[in-house]
N, C-alpha and C positions, 0 to 999 in steps of 0.2 A: 504494500499500500504506499502511496505518496502522500506528503503533506498537502493539504488544500490550500495553504498559505505560501510556503516557500518552495515546495516541490521536492523535497528531500525524502529518500526512501526511509520509511519507518516501519516498525513492527506493527502488525495488524492489531495486536492487543493494546497498544498504546492508546490512551485518550487524549493525550496532547503531544505535540511535536517536541522532541528533545532539543532541537536546534532553535526554533522561533518561539515555541511555547503556545502555538495556536491550537485551539480545541478541535479534535478530529471526530467528535460524535456527530451523528447525523442531525441536521438541524430540523427542528419541528416547526410547523406553522404556528406563529404566535397566536395565542387566544385573544389577546387585546387587539391584535390587528384584525382578526376576524370580527370581533364586536364593533371595531371602528367601522369596518366596510359595511356591515349589515345596518349600522345606525345611519351612515351616510345614505344608503340605498332607501332606508325608510323615510328619511327627511326629503329626499328627492321625489319619492312617489307621493308624499303628502303635499309637496309643492305643486306637482302636476295635477293631482285631483282637486286641490283647492282653486287653483288658477282656472281649470276647466269649469268648475262649478260657478265660480264668480262670473266668468265671461258668458255662460249660459244664462245666468240670472240677469246680467245686465242686457243681454240681447233680448230677453223676454220682456223686461219691464219697460224699457225705453220705446220701442216701437209700438207696443200695446197702448201706451198712454198717447202717442202721437196719432195712432190709428183711430182711436176713440174720439179724439179731437176733430179729426179731419173728415172722418167717414160721414158723420151726420150732415155736415155741410154739403158734401158731395152728393149725398142722396136727396137732399131737398132741391138742389138745382142740377138735375142730371142732364140738362141740355147743353151745358158748357163745361163739360168735365175735362180737366187736364191732369197730368201726372207729374209729380214731383219726386225728388229722391232726398234722403235724409242729409246728404252732404253736398247736394248741388245747389245751384243758384238759378237754374233755368226750369221752365215748365215745358212739358212735352205732350204731344199726341200719343195715342195708345200704342201704335206700331212703331214708334221711334226706336232705332238701334242703339241710341245712347242711354236708354233706360236700363236699370239693373233691377236685381231682386228686391231692393228696398223701396220700390215705387209705392206711392200712396196717391189715391185719387182725391182732388179737391176741386172746387169750382174755379172757373177762370177768374172771376171777380176777387176771390179770396187769395189766389196765387198772386195777382197783381197787387192787392193791398199788402201782402207779406213781403213784397220786393222782389218776387221772382220775375225773370225776363223770359221772353219766348225763346225757344231753342232755334237757332239759325238753320238747322237741318230739316226739322219737321214743320216749321212755320215759313221757311223759305226767305228769311230775310232779317 
């Protein structure tokens, strides 16, 4: 057998190298290292779960309040319905390619009073 540290040939029964004094026993996986790795994994999983839960709650509450506010107005005046997005500043017609999944229907008059401007693509100008 050879020393793990200095490479000198030593007797197989020796637990330490007679030249450099390095321990020759097989190294075992540290229990504390295992606990630290498991704890880090648990914290990481908790952060992922809580982050996902918070983002789902925010996604469910914010649009619901916006939808309740705008859908009643759009239903009252269904003749001049336009669509707006949560992050946009333009109002669109129903088939506009610039609309995304966050579209909400409101009346044309309400869209103009809220400061939305017409989309140049679907209103042509």
